[in-house]
C-alpha positions in Angstrom: 0.0 0.0 0.0 1.0 3.6 -0.3 1.2 4.1 3.5 3.5 1.1 3.9 5.9 2.3 1.2 5.9 5.8 2.6 6.7 4.3 6.0 9.6 2.3 4.5 10.8 5.5 2.7 10.7 7.5 6.0 12.6 4.8 7.9 15.2 4.6 5.1 15.6 8.3 5.0 15.9 8.5 8.8 18.5 5.7 8.8 20.4 7.6 6.1 20.5 10.7 8.2 21.6 8.8 11.3 24.3 6.8 9.4 25.5 10.1 7.8 25.8 11.8 11.2 27.7 8.9 12.7 29.9 8.8 9.7 30.6 12.5 9.9 31.8 12.1 13.5 33.9 9.1 12.5 35.2 10.9 9.4 36.1 14.0 11.5 38.2 11.8 13.7 39.8 9.7 11.0 40.0 12.4 8.3 40.0 9.6 5.6 39.3 11.1 2.2 39.1 7.7 0.5 36.4 6.4 2.8 34.4 9.6 2.4 34.5 9.4 -1.4 33.5 5.7 -1.3 30.7 6.4 1.2 29.4 9.4 -0.9 29.4 7.4 -4.1 27.6 4.5 -2.3 24.9 6.8 -1.0 24.5 8.5 -4.3 24.2 5.1 -6.2 21.7 3.7 -3.7 19.7 6.9 -3.6 19.5 7.2 -7.4 18.6 3.5 -7.6 15.6 4.1 -5.2 14.5 7.1 -7.3 14.5 4.9 -10.5 12.5 2.3 -8.7 
């Protein structure tokens, strides 16, 4: 149903924000550019994949 998919989307979106915040803290401590690039590209690909679907 529409409500269920909307719930899934909100949960996914919330998880993205939480994971991003955690990663920002970790990234601030590690200062690893490679990890950041990999993470950004992963997020971008998964996000665009969801938009296509």
